[in-house]
N, C-alpha and C positions, 0 to 999 in steps of 0.2 A: 561869832557863830556859836560859841558855847552857850550864850544866853538863849538863842533861838532853839538850840537843841533841848535845853532844859525846859523851856516853855512848851515845846512840842511833846516831850515826854510827859509833862504834867497834864496836858490836855488829853493825851492818849489814855492815861490812867483814869482820868475823870470820865471819859467816854466809855471806857471798859466797865466802870461801876454803873453808869447809867444804863448801858445795854444789858447788864445782868439783872436789872430790876424788872420783874415780870409785868409791872404796871405799864412799862413803855410799849408793850405789844398792843395795848388798847388804842394806841394812836399810830396807825400804819404809816402815815405821812412823816411824822416825827421820827419813827423808827428807821425809815428809809434814809432820811437826812443824816441821822447820827451814824448809821451803819456806813454810809458813803464816806463821811469825814473820818471815821475810825479806820476804814480800809486805807484811805489816803495817808493818814498819819503813820500807819503801821509800816509803810515803806521807809519813812524817815527814821523811825525808831530802830528798825532792823538794820538799816545802813549805818546808823550811829553805833550800834552794837558791834557790827563787823569792824568798823574803824577802831573802836576801843580795843578789841582783841588784837588787831594788827599792831597797834601801838605798844601793847603789853609784850607781844612777841618780839618786836623790834628792840625794846628796852632790854629784854633778856639776851638777845643776840649781841647787843652792844656791851653788856656786862660780861658776857662770855669772852668777847674779843679782848676786853681790858684785862681779864684774868688769865689769858692764854700764856702770858709771860714769854718764856723762851721756847714754847712748843709751836714751831712753824706750821705744822699740819693742823692743829686745832685753831690757830689764828686764821689760816686760810679758809677753813670751813666756816668759822664764825663771821669772817669778813664777807664771804659769798652770801651767807644767809641774811646778814644785815643789809646788804645791797638789794636783795630781792624784796625784803620786807619794807625797805624805804620806798621802793617803787610802788608796792601795794598800798602803803599809807597815802602816798601822793595821789594815786588813782582813786582811792576810796574818799579822800577829802574832796576831790573834784566832783565825784558822783553825789556826795552829800550836799555840796553847795548848790548843785542843780536842783536837788529834791527840795531844798529849803526855799527856793524861789516860789512865791505865792502862785498857786495854780489858778487857772480860769475856773470860776465857780460853776460854769456851765459844763465843764468836762465830765462831771459825774452824772450828767443827764443821760437818759436814753436817747437814741438817735433816730431821726426820720430820714430815710434814704430814698432818693428818687433817681432812678436810672432811666435814661431815654436814648433811643437810637438816634444818631445824628446823620451826618453825611454818609452815603453809601447804600441807601435803600434797604433791601432784604438783608444784605450782609451786616449792616449796622444794627439791625434788629437782632440778628443772630449773636452778634458780639455783646449787645446789651444783655441778652440771655446768659452769656458766659459770665459777665460781670455779676449778675444777680446770683448765679450759682457760686461764684468765688466768694462773695460776701456771706452767703448762707453757710458755706463750709467753714469760713473763718469764724463766724459766730458760733458754730457747733464746737470748734476747737477751743473757743474761749468759755464755753458753757453758757452762752447767751441764748436768748429766745428771739425768733424772728416771727413777726406778725404781719402778714400781707394785708395791705389796705386796698390796692387795686392793681390790676394788670391789664394791658392791652396787647394782645398777641400779634406777632408779625405774620404776614401771609405765608412765609416760608419757614416759620418757626421763630423761636426767640421772642423778644418783647419790643414793641414800639415804645412802651413805657411800663415801668414797674415801680410801685411805691410801697414801701414796707417800713415797719418800725423794728429796730433792734433794741432789745431790752437786756441790760446786764451792767455790771460794774464798769464804769468809765467807758461806756459804749461810744458816746459822742467824742470824748477826749481822744480815743484811738482812731475813730473813723473820720473825724473832721478833715483829715489830710487827704481824703479821697475826692474831695470836691474839685471838679475841673473837667477838662476834656481828655478822654482816654482814646488814644489812637491805636488801631490794629493794622498790621501789615501781614497779609496771608493770601493764599490762593483759595477763593471761595469755592464751595461745592458745585456751584453752577458754572464755573469757569472751565471751558473746554480746551483752551490753549495753554493752560498752566501758568497764566500770568498772575503776578502778585498785585493785589488791589489794596488800597488804603481806605479804611473806613474809620468812623469815630462814633463814640457814644459819650454823652455827658452824664456826670454824676453830681448830685447836690446832696449834701449831708447837713441836716438842720438839727439843732438841739430841740428835744421835745419840750414844748412850752406847757407850763401849768396855767391854770385859770388866773392865778394872781399875777402872772407875767403880762398877759394881754387881755384887756377887757373888750369884748365884742358886743356891739349893740345889736340885738336881735332884729331891730327894724332895718338894719343895713344888710340883711341877708336875704337872698332869694334861694329857696329850697325846692328842688324838684325831685320827685320820686319816679322810678320807672322799673321795669323788669330786668333782672340780671340776664345776661346772655353769654353763652360760651362760644367756642370756636365755630365759625360758619354761621353764626347768628342763631343757633339753636337755643331755644329757651331752656334754661336750667333752673328756672324758678317760676312758680305759678302765681306769685304775689309781687306787688310793686315794692320790693325790698331795697333795691339799689337807690342811692342818694347822691344828688349833685347839689353842692352848695356854692353859690356865687357871692363873693364879698363885694358889694356894689361900690364902695369908695375906691377900692384898688383894682377891681376887675379880676381878682384871683378866683380861680375855679378849682374845687376839689371834688372828686367823685370817690365813692366807695361802694363796692358790691360784693365784697368777700364774705360777709356774714349773711345768714338767712334772715336775720332780724333787721327790720328797717331802723329800729332804735339803736342797735349796735353799730350799724353802718353810719348812722348820723353822728354818733359819738366819736367814731374813728375819724370821720371826715372833719369834724370840728377840731379834733386834736391836730390833724395835719395843717388845717387853716391857721390855728394859733401859732404853730411852729413856723409857718411861712411868714406870718406877720412879725414874729419875734426875730426871725432871721433877717428880715428887711431892716428892722431897727438896728440890729447888730452891725449889718453892712454899712449903714450910715455912720455909726460910731467909728468903725474901723477906717472908713474913708477919711474921717476927720483926723484920726490918729496917724494915718500913714501919709499925710500930705507932705511932711518933711522928709520921711524916710520910708521907702517901700520895703516891707518885710519880704525875705526870701521865701518863706513858707506861708506865714500869716494864717488866715482862716480858710484859704483856698479860693483863688480867683476862678470862677466858673467859666470864664471866657478864655482862659489860658490852657494851652496843651501841657498837661502835667506829666504824662507817661505814655510810652510807646511799647506795644506788645508785638514783637517781631517773631512770627512763627517759623519762617524758614531758618533763622539762626537761633531759635529757641532763646531769644533774648528779651529781657524786660529792662527798660531804662526809665528812671525817674529823672526828668529834666531839671527839677528844682534843686536837687542836691548832687547831681552827677552820679547817681547810683546805678550800677548795672549788674545784672545777674543773668546767667544762662540757664537757670532752673525755672524756665517759664511755666512749664506744666505744673511744677510744684506750687508756684504762686497761684495759678488758676485753680488749683485744688484746695485753696484756702491758706496757703503758706505765706501770708502777708506780714508775719511777725517782724522779720528783719527790716524790711523797708519802712514799716510804720515806726519801729523803734528809732531808726536813723532820722526820720522826719521829726519825731518828737524831740530828739536830742538837739537837732538843729534849731528848733523853735525855742527850746530852753536856753540854749547858748545865746540866741538873739535877745531874749528877754533879759538874760544876765548882763549882756553888753549895754 
Protein backbone atom coordinates (compact mmCIF):
# COMPACT_ATOMS: atom_id res chain seq x y z
CA UNK A 1 0.00 0.00 0.00
CA UNK A 2 2.90 2.36 0.72
CA UNK A 3 4.09 2.12 -2.89
CA UNK A 4 0.60 2.92 -4.18
CA UNK A 5 0.36 5.95 -1.88
CA UNK A 6 3.78 7.20 -3.02
CA UNK A 7 2.80 6.78 -6.68
CA UNK A 8 -0.49 8.59 -6.09
CA UNK A 9 1.20 11.50 -4.34
CA UNK A 10 3.76 11.82 -7.13
CA UNK A 11 1.05 11.79 -9.79
CA UNK A 12 -1.01 14.32 -7.81
CA UNK A 13 1.95 16.72 -7.61
CA UNK A 14 2.63 16.28 -11.33
CA UNK A 15 -1.00 17.09 -12.15
CA UNK A 16 -0.88 20.14 -9.88
CA UNK A 17 2.08 21.46 -11.87
CA UNK A 18 0.35 20.78 -15.20
CA UNK A 19 -2.87 22.48 -14.10
CA UNK A 20 -0.91 25.54 -12.98
CA UNK A 21 0.43 25.97 -16.52
CA UNK A 22 -1.66 28.66 -18.30
CA UNK A 23 -1.13 26.82 -21.59
CA UNK A 24 -3.36 23.94 -20.49
CA UNK A 25 -6.40 26.23 -20.69
CA UNK A 26 -6.02 26.34 -24.46
CA UNK A 27 -7.19 22.71 -24.55
CA UNK A 28 -10.54 22.53 -22.67
CA UNK A 29 -10.89 18.76 -23.18
CA UNK A 30 -7.43 18.05 -21.77
CA UNK A 31 -8.04 20.51 -18.94
CA UNK A 32 -11.26 18.72 -18.01
CA UNK A 33 -9.58 15.30 -18.02
CA UNK A 34 -6.66 16.44 -15.86
CA UNK A 35 -8.96 18.30 -13.46
CA UNK A 36 -11.09 15.18 -12.98
CA UNK A 37 -8.05 13.00 -12.27
CA UNK A 38 -6.59 15.64 -9.94
CA UNK A 39 -9.85 15.83 -7.98
CA UNK A 40 -10.02 12.04 -7.67
CA UNK A 41 -6.41 11.71 -6.50
CA UNK A 42 -6.89 14.56 -4.02
CA UNK A 43 -9.21 12.29 -2.02
CA UNK A 44 -6.43 9.68 -1.71
CA UNK A 45 -3.77 12.26 -0.81
CA UNK A 46 -5.99 13.84 1.87
CA UNK A 47 -6.92 10.42 3.33
CA UNK A 48 -3.22 9.44 3.45
CA UNK A 49 -2.40 12.70 5.25
CA UNK A 50 -5.13 12.02 7.85
CA UNK A 51 -3.72 8.53 8.38
CA UNK A 52 -0.17 9.90 8.80
CA UNK A 53 -1.36 12.37 11.45
CA UNK A 54 -3.28 9.67 13.32
CA UNK A 55 -0.21 7.41 13.33
CA UNK A 56 2.00 10.20 14.70
CA UNK A 57 -0.53 10.94 17.44
CA UNK A 58 -0.77 7.22 18.29
CA UNK A 59 3.00 6.96 18.57
CA UNK A 60 2.98 9.97 20.92
CA UNK A 61 0.29 8.38 23.12
CA UNK A 62 2.22 5.09 23.25
CA UNK A 63 5.40 6.93 24.27
CA UNK A 64 3.47 8.81 26.96
CA UNK A 65 2.13 5.49 28.25
CA UNK A 66 5.65 4.04 28.39
CA UNK A 67 6.90 7.12 30.29
CA UNK A 68 4.01 7.13 32.77
CA UNK A 69 6.00 5.03 35.19
CA UNK A 70 4.28 4.81 38.54
CA UNK A 71 1.68 7.51 37.80
CA UNK A 72 -1.57 5.50 37.44
CA UNK A 73 -3.64 8.54 36.46
CA UNK A 74 -1.32 9.48 33.59
CA UNK A 75 -1.06 5.85 32.51
CA UNK A 76 -4.86 5.48 32.39
CA UNK A 77 -5.21 8.68 30.37
CA UNK A 78 -2.48 7.65 27.92
CA UNK A 79 -3.95 4.13 27.59
CA UNK A 80 -7.42 5.51 26.80
CA UNK A 81 -6.02 7.92 24.21
CA UNK A 82 -3.94 5.16 22.61
CA UNK A 83 -6.96 2.88 22.34
CA UNK A 84 -9.02 5.60 20.62
CA UNK A 85 -6.20 6.46 18.22
CA UNK A 86 -5.64 2.77 17.40
CA UNK A 87 -9.30 2.54 16.35
CA UNK A 88 -8.88 5.73 14.28
CA UNK A 89 -5.81 4.34 12.51
CA UNK A 90 -7.60 1.08 11.66
CA UNK A 91 -10.63 2.97 10.32
CA UNK A 92 -8.48 5.34 8.23
CA UNK A 93 -6.45 2.42 6.85
CA UNK A 94 -9.69 0.77 5.71
CA UNK A 95 -10.93 3.97 4.06
CA UNK A 96 -7.60 4.48 2.29
CA UNK A 97 -7.56 0.89 0.99
CA UNK A 98 -10.98 1.46 -0.59
CA UNK A 99 -9.87 4.75 -2.14
CA UNK A 100 -6.82 3.05 -3.65
CA UNK A 101 -9.00 0.59 -5.57
CA UNK A 102 -8.87 1.75 -9.23
CA UNK A 103 -12.06 3.64 -9.98
CA UNK A 104 -14.23 3.14 -13.03
CA UNK A 105 -12.91 5.65 -15.60
CA UNK A 106 -16.51 6.46 -16.51
CA UNK A 107 -17.31 7.71 -12.99
CA UNK A 108 -15.88 11.13 -13.79
CA UNK A 109 -18.26 11.59 -16.72
CA UNK A 110 -21.36 13.76 -16.75
CA UNK A 111 -24.58 11.75 -16.44
CA UNK A 112 -27.54 11.39 -18.78
CA UNK A 113 -30.61 10.66 -16.65
CA UNK A 114 -33.89 9.33 -18.03
CA UNK A 115 -36.92 9.18 -15.71
CA UNK A 116 -40.14 7.54 -16.94
CA UNK A 117 -43.49 6.92 -15.32
CA UNK A 118 -44.19 3.19 -15.11
CA UNK A 119 -47.17 1.30 -13.76
CA UNK A 120 -49.77 3.49 -12.10
CA UNK A 121 -51.01 5.88 -14.80
CA UNK A 122 -51.29 9.51 -13.67
CA UNK A 123 -49.85 8.71 -10.24
CA UNK A 124 -46.74 7.20 -11.87
CA UNK A 125 -46.24 10.38 -13.90
CA UNK A 126 -46.60 12.48 -10.74
CA UNK A 127 -44.01 10.30 -9.01
CA UNK A 128 -41.65 10.63 -12.00
CA UNK A 129 -42.01 14.39 -11.54
CA UNK A 130 -41.07 13.99 -7.86
CA UNK A 131 -37.96 12.04 -8.85
CA UNK A 132 -36.97 14.69 -11.40
CA UNK A 133 -37.30 17.33 -8.66
CA UNK A 134 -35.29 15.16 -6.23
CA UNK A 135 -32.39 14.78 -8.66
CA UNK A 136 -32.50 18.48 -9.58
CA UNK A 137 -32.25 19.48 -5.92
CA UNK A 138 -29.51 16.93 -5.27
CA UNK A 139 -27.58 18.41 -8.20
CA UNK A 140 -28.02 21.90 -6.74
CA UNK A 141 -26.62 20.72 -3.41
CA UNK A 142 -23.58 19.28 -5.20
CA UNK A 143 -23.04 22.40 -7.29
CA UNK A 144 -23.86 20.52 -10.50
CA UNK A 145 -25.72 21.87 -13.51
CA UNK A 146 -28.87 20.28 -14.95
CA UNK A 147 -29.61 20.57 -18.68
CA UNK A 148 -33.06 19.41 -19.77
CA UNK A 149 -33.09 17.50 -23.07
CA UNK A 150 -36.78 16.64 -23.36
CA UNK A 151 -39.88 16.27 -21.20
CA UNK A 152 -43.29 14.77 -21.85
CA UNK A 153 -45.82 16.02 -19.33
CA UNK A 154 -48.47 13.83 -17.73
CA UNK A 155 -52.15 14.70 -18.10
CA UNK A 156 -52.49 15.30 -14.33
CA UNK A 157 -49.02 16.78 -13.85
CA UNK A 158 -45.57 15.34 -13.46
CA UNK A 159 -43.82 13.68 -16.38
CA UNK A 160 -44.44 10.66 -18.52
CA UNK A 161 -40.77 11.03 -19.42
CA UNK A 162 -37.97 13.44 -18.55
CA UNK A 163 -34.48 13.26 -20.03
CA UNK A 164 -31.75 15.54 -18.71
CA UNK A 165 -27.98 15.79 -18.42
CA UNK A 166 -26.29 16.39 -15.06
CA UNK A 167 -22.92 18.09 -15.39
CA UNK A 168 -20.45 18.16 -12.53
CA UNK A 169 -17.57 16.38 -10.81
CA UNK A 170 -18.24 12.63 -10.58
CA UNK A 171 -21.89 13.08 -11.62
CA UNK A 172 -22.15 9.64 -13.22
CA UNK A 173 -20.11 8.01 -10.46
CA UNK A 174 -22.65 9.17 -7.87
CA UNK A 175 -25.87 8.90 -9.84
CA UNK A 176 -25.21 5.53 -11.50
CA UNK A 177 -26.72 3.73 -8.50
CA UNK A 178 -30.10 5.31 -9.20
CA UNK A 179 -30.75 3.09 -12.23
CA UNK A 180 -33.68 0.75 -11.71
CA UNK A 181 -37.34 0.66 -10.71
CA UNK A 182 -38.41 3.10 -8.00
CA UNK A 183 -41.67 2.16 -6.26
CA UNK A 184 -43.95 4.60 -4.41
CA UNK A 185 -46.69 3.79 -1.91
CA UNK A 186 -49.05 6.66 -1.07
CA UNK A 187 -52.62 7.94 -1.29
CA UNK A 188 -52.99 9.66 -4.68
CA UNK A 189 -54.64 13.08 -4.81
CA UNK A 190 -57.40 11.55 -6.96
CA UNK A 191 -58.19 8.80 -4.39
CA UNK A 192 -61.48 9.57 -2.60
CA UNK A 193 -61.48 6.54 -0.27
CA UNK A 194 -58.05 7.19 1.25
CA UNK A 195 -56.62 3.95 -0.09
CA UNK A 196 -52.87 3.55 -0.54
CA UNK A 197 -51.81 2.89 -4.14
CA UNK A 198 -48.54 1.45 -5.39
CA UNK A 199 -47.00 2.97 -8.51
CA UNK A 200 -43.57 2.93 -10.08
CA UNK A 201 -41.17 4.90 -12.21
CA UNK A 202 -38.01 3.75 -13.94
CA UNK A 203 -34.69 5.57 -13.87
CA UNK A 204 -31.84 5.03 -16.31
CA UNK A 205 -28.49 6.73 -15.67
CA UNK A 206 -25.97 6.65 -18.53
CA UNK A 207 -22.41 8.01 -18.72
CA UNK A 208 -22.31 10.85 -21.21
CA UNK A 209 -20.48 9.53 -24.24
CA UNK A 210 -17.86 11.45 -26.16
CA UNK A 211 -17.49 11.24 -29.92
CA UNK A 212 -14.38 9.09 -29.56
CA UNK A 213 -16.39 6.52 -27.54
CA UNK A 214 -19.02 5.84 -30.15
CA UNK A 215 -18.73 6.33 -33.90
CA UNK A 216 -22.11 6.86 -35.56
CA UNK A 217 -22.57 6.51 -39.31
CA UNK A 218 -24.72 9.48 -40.50
CA UNK A 219 -26.24 7.18 -43.14
CA UNK A 220 -27.73 5.07 -40.33
CA UNK A 221 -29.73 7.99 -38.93
CA UNK A 222 -33.23 9.19 -39.72
CA UNK A 223 -33.65 12.80 -38.60
CA UNK A 224 -37.07 14.46 -38.37
CA UNK A 225 -37.78 18.05 -37.39
CA UNK A 226 -41.07 19.40 -36.09
CA UNK A 227 -42.49 22.23 -34.02
CA UNK A 228 -42.09 22.12 -30.26
CA UNK A 229 -45.32 22.02 -28.33
CA UNK A 230 -46.22 22.82 -24.75
CA UNK A 231 -49.00 21.61 -22.45
CA UNK A 232 -52.29 21.05 -24.25
CA UNK A 233 -50.61 20.99 -27.62
CA UNK A 234 -50.25 24.77 -27.76
CA UNK A 235 -47.45 25.80 -30.05
CA UNK A 236 -44.60 27.35 -28.12
CA UNK A 237 -42.39 27.78 -31.14
CA UNK A 238 -43.07 29.13 -34.59
CA UNK A 239 -40.23 27.23 -36.30
CA UNK A 240 -39.45 23.55 -36.79
CA UNK A 241 -36.79 23.45 -34.06
CA UNK A 242 -37.61 20.16 -32.31
CA UNK A 243 -35.55 17.17 -33.47
CA UNK A 244 -36.23 13.44 -33.49
CA UNK A 245 -33.32 11.12 -34.33
CA UNK A 246 -33.82 7.43 -35.08
CA UNK A 247 -30.80 5.12 -35.08
CA UNK A 248 -31.84 2.61 -37.74
CA UNK A 249 -29.60 -0.36 -36.75
CA UNK A 250 -30.87 -0.42 -33.14
CA UNK A 251 -34.22 1.34 -33.42
CA UNK A 252 -33.25 3.80 -30.68
CA UNK A 253 -35.20 7.06 -30.85
CA UNK A 254 -34.13 10.31 -29.19
CA UNK A 255 -36.05 13.59 -29.24
CA UNK A 256 -35.07 17.05 -28.06
CA UNK A 257 -37.14 20.22 -28.09
CA UNK A 258 -35.77 22.14 -25.11
CA UNK A 259 -33.73 24.61 -27.17
CA UNK A 260 -35.11 27.16 -29.62
CA UNK A 261 -32.32 26.32 -32.04
CA UNK A 262 -32.71 23.23 -34.23
CA UNK A 263 -28.92 22.89 -34.32
CA UNK A 264 -28.66 22.86 -30.51
CA UNK A 265 -31.50 20.36 -30.21
CA UNK A 266 -29.77 18.10 -32.72
CA UNK A 267 -26.49 18.29 -30.78
CA UNK A 268 -28.25 17.41 -27.52
CA UNK A 269 -30.15 14.53 -29.11
CA UNK A 270 -26.95 13.16 -30.67
CA UNK A 271 -25.29 13.32 -27.25
CA UNK A 272 -28.06 11.26 -25.69
CA UNK A 273 -27.97 8.77 -28.59
CA UNK A 274 -24.21 8.27 -28.16
CA UNK A 275 -24.72 7.73 -24.42
CA UNK A 276 -27.42 5.12 -25.02
CA UNK A 277 -25.21 3.26 -27.48
CA UNK A 278 -22.26 3.40 -25.06
CA UNK A 279 -24.50 2.19 -22.24
CA UNK A 280 -25.65 -0.77 -24.34
CA UNK A 281 -22.02 -1.72 -24.94
CA UNK A 282 -21.25 -1.42 -21.20
CA UNK A 283 -24.29 -3.57 -20.36
CA UNK A 284 -22.97 -6.32 -22.65
CA UNK A 285 -19.57 -6.17 -20.98
CA UNK A 286 -21.12 -6.22 -17.49
CA UNK A 287 -23.23 -9.24 -18.46
CA UNK A 288 -20.07 -11.06 -19.49
CA UNK A 289 -18.32 -10.19 -16.22
CA UNK A 290 -21.25 -11.10 -13.99
CA UNK A 291 -22.00 -14.55 -15.40
CA UNK A 292 -20.05 -16.19 -12.59
CA UNK A 293 -21.04 -13.76 -9.81
CA UNK A 294 -23.99 -11.38 -9.66
CA UNK A 295 -22.91 -8.08 -8.09
CA UNK A 296 -25.14 -6.79 -5.31
CA UNK A 297 -25.07 -3.19 -6.55
CA UNK A 298 -23.30 -3.40 -9.92
CA UNK A 299 -24.17 -0.80 -12.50
CA UNK A 300 -27.91 -0.86 -11.78
CA UNK A 301 -30.31 -3.44 -13.19
CA UNK A 302 -33.13 -1.38 -14.70
CA UNK A 303 -35.62 -4.24 -14.42
CA UNK A 304 -35.07 -4.66 -10.68
CA UNK A 305 -37.00 -2.86 -7.95
CA UNK A 306 -34.25 -0.99 -6.14
CA UNK A 307 -36.08 1.36 -3.79
CA UNK A 308 -39.45 1.95 -2.14
CA UNK A 309 -40.79 5.36 -1.08
CA UNK A 310 -43.52 4.77 1.53
CA UNK A 311 -45.33 8.04 2.27
CA UNK A 312 -47.71 6.88 5.07
CA UNK A 313 -44.71 5.79 7.16
CA UNK A 314 -42.33 8.47 5.79
CA UNK A 315 -39.99 5.59 4.99
CA UNK A 316 -37.44 5.07 2.23
CA UNK A 317 -35.90 1.61 1.76
CA UNK A 318 -33.12 0.70 -0.63
CA UNK A 319 -33.57 -3.02 -1.17
CA UNK A 320 -30.08 -3.68 -2.54
CA UNK A 321 -28.28 -2.89 0.72
CA UNK A 322 -31.12 -3.11 3.25
CA UNK A 323 -30.89 0.60 4.00
CA UNK A 324 -33.92 2.30 5.59
CA UNK A 325 -34.52 5.88 6.68
CA UNK A 326 -37.65 7.61 7.92
CA UNK A 327 -36.49 10.99 6.60
CA UNK A 328 -38.39 10.47 3.32
CA UNK A 329 -39.18 14.13 2.70
CA UNK A 330 -35.57 15.11 3.32
CA UNK A 331 -34.45 12.62 0.65
CA UNK A 332 -37.09 13.87 -1.81
CA UNK A 333 -35.78 17.39 -1.20
CA UNK A 334 -32.39 16.27 -2.54
CA UNK A 335 -30.87 14.65 0.55
CA UNK A 336 -29.57 11.57 -1.26
CA UNK A 337 -26.05 11.83 0.13
CA UNK A 338 -26.21 9.10 2.78
CA UNK A 339 -27.87 6.41 0.68
CA UNK A 340 -25.54 7.09 -2.27
CA UNK A 341 -22.45 6.97 -0.04
CA UNK A 342 -23.60 3.62 1.38
CA UNK A 343 -24.16 2.25 -2.12
CA UNK A 344 -20.73 3.45 -3.24
CA UNK A 345 -19.10 1.85 -0.19
CA UNK A 346 -20.85 -1.46 -0.90
CA UNK A 347 -19.63 -1.41 -4.49
CA UNK A 348 -16.07 -0.58 -3.41
CA UNK A 349 -16.09 -3.46 -0.93
CA UNK A 350 -17.34 -5.81 -3.66
CA UNK A 351 -14.54 -4.73 -5.97
CA UNK A 352 -12.00 -5.12 -3.17
CA UNK A 353 -13.27 -8.66 -2.55
